[in-house]
Every structure is written in structure tokens, then in C-alpha cells.
C-alpha positions in Angstrom: 0.0 -0.2 -0.1 1.4 3.5 -0.8 0.5 6.5 0.9 -0.1 9.5 -2.1 1.5 13.0 -1.5 -1.0 15.5 -2.9 0.3 18.3 -4.8 3.8 16.6 -6.1 4.9 18.9 -9.2 6.9 16.3 -10.5 4.4 13.9 -11.5 2.0 14.0 -14.3 -1.5 13.1 -12.9 -4.7 12.9 -14.5 -8.5 11.6 -14.1 -10.0 9.7 -17.0 -13.4 7.6 -16.9 -12.6 3.9 -17.0 -14.7 0.7 -17.1 -13.6 -1.2 -13.6 -14.9 -5.2 -13.3 -14.3 -4.7 -9.4 -16.7 -2.0 -9.3 -19.1 -3.5 -11.6 -18.8 -6.3 -9.3 -19.7 -4.8 -6.3 -22.1 -2.5 -7.8 -20.7 0.8 -7.8 -20.4 3.6 -8.1 -23.8 4.4 -5.7 -25.2 7.3 -4.5 -23.1 8.7 -1.3 -19.7 7.0 -2.2 -16.7 8.7 -2.1 -14.2 8.9 -4.7 -10.9 10.7 -5.5 -9.9 12.6 -8.7 -7.3 14.8 -9.4 -8.0 18.9 -10.1 -8.0 20.0 -13.6 -4.7 21.7 -14.5 -4.1 21.7 -10.6 -2.1 18.1 -10.0 -3.9 18.4 -6.7 -6.3 15.1 -5.3 -10.0 16.1 -4.4 -12.4 13.8 -2.9 -16.1 14.2 -3.8 -19.0 12.3 -3.2 -21.3 10.6 -5.9 -24.3 12.9 -6.0 -26.5 10.4 -8.3 -26.7 6.5 -9.3 -24.6 6.1 -12.4 -24.0 3.2 -15.0 -22.2 0.3 -13.2 -18.6 0.1 -13.4 -17.7 3.3 -15.0 -15.3 5.2 -12.4 -12.8 7.8 -12.1 -9.3 6.4 -13.2 -6.1 8.3 -11.6 -3.3 8.1 -14.0 -0.1 8.7 -13.2 2.7 9.1 -15.9 6.1 7.4 -15.2 8.4 8.0 -17.9 8.6 8.3 -22.1 11.0 6.5 -23.9 11.0 5.6 -27.6 7.9 6.3 -28.9 6.1 5.1 -26.0 5.0 6.5 -22.4 4.8 4.0 -19.3 2.0 5.0 -16.5 0.5 4.0 -13.6 -3.5 3.4 -12.9 -6.0 3.1 -10.5 -9.8 3.4 -9.6 -10.6 6.3 -7.6 -13.3 4.7 -6.0 -13.1 4.4 -2.5 -13.1 0.9 -1.5 -11.6 -0.6 -4.8 -7.9 0.5 -5.8 -7.8 3.3 -3.0 -9.1 3.8 0.6 -9.9 6.9 1.5 -9.8 7.4 5.3 -10.9 10.4 7.7 -8.1 11.5 9.9 -9.6 13.0 12.7 -6.5 14.6 14.1 -5.9 16.5 10.7 -9.4 17.0 9.8 -8.4 15.8 6.4 -8.3 12.3 4.5 -6.0 10.4 4.0 -5.5 8.1 0.6 -3.9 4.9 0.5 -3.5 2.8 -3.3 -3.9 -0.4 -2.4 -3.6 -1.9 -6.0 -2.1 0.1 -9.5 -1.8 -1.5 -13.0 1.6 -0.6 -15.0 0.0 0.2 -18.5 1.8 1.1 -21.6 0.8 3.4 -24.5 2.4 4.6 -27.6 3.0 8.3 -27.5 0.0 9.0 -29.6 -2.5 7.3 -27.6 -1.2 8.7 -24.7 -1.6 12.2 -26.3 -4.9 11.7 -27.2 -6.0 10.4 -23.6 -4.6 13.4 -22.3 -6.0 15.4 -24.6 -9.7 14.1 -24.1 -11.7 16.1 -21.4 -15.1 15.9 -22.0 -17.7 13.0 -22.0 -21.3 14.9 -22.4 -23.3 11.4 -21.7 -21.6 10.9 -18.1 -21.5 12.7 -15.1 -20.3 11.2 -11.6 -20.6 14.6 -9.4 
């Protein structure tokens, strides 16, 4: 399990919606559940609560770029739903929420595919707010 360091300027972080088979099997997301995202352009983590039920299994995923080499980009990806690939724990002493990653997958895309994913910023048919 790794603890996240919010606001690390040396990382490229973004959030993209993706299908999560674990969330689908657990009937997530559901109204009232917490989830993690990255602020647009801010490189900071944000905690939200699902405001309405949405299609099962389609959840925010955090993408963390690791390296670029020879036309390929290596990155980590994990589901942002509390209880799936991350655990969101209220910290009573600080009044904040601690974020722990319990599962992440390393993936590789071509630079062209990576740039397409980074450039894609809206999906008018899907909401998690």
C-alpha cells in the first residue's frame, strides 16, 4: 500500500473515466460513495461524493505518468472509488482524508495514444458529480 503525496509537481497526473470490473461486480458507484479525482490543471487530489447513481462499473481512474521512452509512455492507473483501488480514511487529528493506493496497474501506450487520452477532457453523456 502506498500513501499519496498530493501536489507533487514532478508527476503528471490526470483523471479519466474507465470501466472497472471490480466496481461493476460490487455495484459501484452508488450515490453517497466517496471517490478520488485530480483537479483539472492543478495536479492536486480531490475527494468527492457520488451525487446520483450512474452506470455500474464506470468510475474515475487516476493516471500517473512514469516515463516516456522510444515513442511509448509508461504510466500507473488505479480506480478512484473508495474501497476499490484506493482507501479513503478520515484523519480525525488533521480533519483531512488520508489516501492509500492498494492496487495499481502499470500500462504502456504509444505517445500518440497517450496524447489522445490526455487531450480528451469531456464526455457529455457521463457524470459522477
